[in-house]
Legacy VTK file of the C-alpha trace (Angstrom):
# vtk DataFile Version 3.0
C-alpha trace
ASCII
DATASET POLYDATA
POINTS 68 float
50.643 52.516 -15.416
54.142 51.422 -14.443
57.195 52.985 -15.976
59.608 50.600 -17.670
62.064 50.830 -14.778
59.475 49.709 -12.209
58.768 46.334 -13.841
60.245 43.385 -11.982
61.933 40.445 -13.671
58.870 38.386 -12.846
56.576 40.962 -14.497
58.671 40.785 -17.634
58.706 36.983 -17.604
54.901 36.938 -17.316
54.659 39.301 -20.272
57.029 37.142 -22.318
55.085 34.011 -21.266
51.922 35.569 -22.707
53.711 36.376 -25.968
55.229 32.903 -26.328
51.867 31.281 -25.659
50.213 33.466 -28.300
52.973 32.643 -30.790
52.577 28.890 -30.269
48.817 29.164 -30.729
49.198 31.318 -33.814
51.712 29.010 -35.465
49.466 26.025 -34.810
46.509 27.865 -36.306
48.532 28.752 -39.397
49.629 25.116 -39.720
46.034 23.910 -39.752
45.160 26.379 -42.511
48.226 25.854 -44.727
47.544 23.914 -47.903
51.227 23.459 -48.736
52.848 20.540 -46.878
56.243 22.257 -46.563
54.709 25.428 -45.129
52.552 23.359 -42.765
55.671 21.518 -41.592
57.496 24.820 -40.947
54.603 26.204 -38.906
54.490 23.001 -36.863
58.233 23.336 -36.217
57.735 26.922 -35.075
54.860 25.889 -32.786
57.033 23.146 -31.306
59.928 25.535 -30.652
57.598 28.077 -29.053
56.246 25.289 -26.825
59.786 24.426 -25.720
60.457 28.065 -24.835
57.160 28.188 -22.921
58.135 25.119 -20.910
61.544 26.557 -19.987
60.036 29.941 -19.167
57.373 28.348 -16.949
60.094 26.630 -14.938
62.002 29.897 -14.626
58.884 31.741 -13.456
58.209 29.098 -10.804
61.864 29.170 -9.730
61.541 32.963 -9.334
58.542 32.577 -7.008
55.747 33.000 -9.525
53.092 30.581 -10.643
51.622 29.621 -13.989
LINES 1 69
68 0 1 2 3 4 5 6 7 8 9 10 11 12 13 14 15 16 17 18 19 20 21 22 23 24 25 26 27 28 29 30 31 32 33 34 35 36 37 38 39 40 41 42 43 44 45 46 47 48 49 50 51 52 53 54 55 56 57 58 59 60 61 62 63 64 65 66 67
């Protein structure tokens, strides 16, 4: 197991990419299960924002020499 100081920027971006992807999926799942229109709308907004972060992060990972 690596110590915190031995993680590269790319390692940390991959970890964050996993978290952002999980968040987008989770928000979308919550939106499909919400019975209240306002709550559903909020979850869809959150899923959309997480998707935007994922897109920017993917570009940054590729720019840093990684691949998605």
